[in-house]
N, C-alpha and C positions, 0 to 999 in steps of 0.2 A: 277822626278828624284831628289834624295837627294844628297847633297854635301858630299864628303868623309871627314872623320875626319883626320886631319893632323897627320903624324907619327913623325914629328920633330917640335919642338916649341922653339922659342927664349924666354928666361926667361927675362922679362923686369926688369929694376931697381926698387927696392922696392917691389918685389913680390917673391914668391917661387912657384915651380911647383913640385908636387909629382907624381910619376908614380906608379899606383896602379894596382895590379894583384890579382884577387880573394879576394878583400877587404883588402889586406895587402900592406903596403907601401914598394915598392921595391927599389926606388931611390928617393932622394930629391935633387933638383937643386935650387940654389939661384942665379946663374948667368950662362951665357953661353947658351948652347943649350941642351934641353931635348929631348930624343927620347923614343919611345915606340914600342912594338911589336904589329902589326896589329891584331885586333880581340881578343887579349889576355890581353892587358893592356890599361889603360885609364889615362888621365891627370887630375889632380886636381890643380887648381891655386888659390892662395889667396894672399892678401896683406901681406907684411912682416913688415909693419910699422903701424903707427896710421891711423885709418880711422873712419869716422863718420857713425853711424847707428841710424835710427829713432826708437823710442820706444813709445808705447801708451798703456794706461790702462784705462778701464772704472771701476768705483767703486762708492760707496756711502759714503759720508763723515760721520763723527761722528754724525752730526746733521740731517742726512737723506737726503742730497741733492745729486742727481746723478751728477757725474762729469766725464769728459774725460781729462786725463792728457797726454800731448804730451811732449816728451823729445828727446834730441839728445845726444847720448853717443859717446864718443871717446874711442875706444877700440883697444887692440892688441889681435890677435889670436895666440895660440901656434903653433909652427911648428910641423908637425907630426914626429914620430920617425921611422926610417927605421926598418922593421921587425915586426912592430906592425900593428894591424888592423886600418884602416883609418875610422874615424868617424868625420864628420864636427861638431865642438863643438858649432857653433853659434846657430842652431835651439833650442837646449836645454837651452843654456845660455840666449837667447832672451826671451824664455818663463819664465825662472826664474827671469829675470830682470823685465819683465812686471808684473808678480805676486807680486814682491817685491814693485814696485811702487804702485800697487793697495792696498796692505796691509798698506803701509806707509800713503798714502793719506786718507785711511778710518779712520785713527787715528786723523785727524785734522777736524776742522769745515770748512765749505765752506769759511767763511771769513778769517780764518787763512791761508788756502791754497791759496787763490787768492790775499790777501793783503800782505802776508809776503813771497814772492817768494825767496828773498835772504836767509831768515831764513830756509825755507823748502828745498831749494836745497841741502844744506850740509847733512842733514840726509838722503835725497833721494840718494845722491851720495854714501854715506857709505853703505846704505842698498842694493843698486844695486851691488856695488862692492863685498860685501859679498856673494850675491846670485850667481854671475857668477864665483866666484873664484873656486868653485868645478868643473867647466867645463874647467878650464885652461885659461879662458878669463880674461884679466885685463882691468878694467875701469880706464882710465886716467883722464877723465873729464865727467861731466854730466851737461847738460844745460836744465833747465826747459823752454820749448818753449812756452807752452800755457796751460791754464787750462780753459776748457769749462764747464760752469755751466748751468744745466738745469733750466730754469725759470718756468717750468711747473711741478707740482707734478704729481703723478700717478692719473689717471682718476678714 
């Protein structure tokens, strides 16, 4: 037996709830109680403030060393607009951000990338911000968490 989906939902502080019918946003709630029609509408809930998301990218540096770059981005997601089609902006923005990290990291040598974290974080933040901007996502901060360098070349 499956649990039924609630028809009424309290909107927690710092979040928004959109009611979506046939892919179109019908109502947007930022506080109070949200309701939906059974079997016709669905809830979509997202944070309305800053939140952290992990990013990772595998690439090869300018000098041919395979690396894994791990980062944590602090982002804000746009609120949907009532009457428009709902599309979660994060999956496309995440892909754009990770591709941007891979492109940027491939322009440095392994030594530059691993020894100059403070210097490489600023260009990474700018590149990721530009990459996700087209999706309505704003990058407030980007922290370079780890750079994993492969010690073994191709066999």
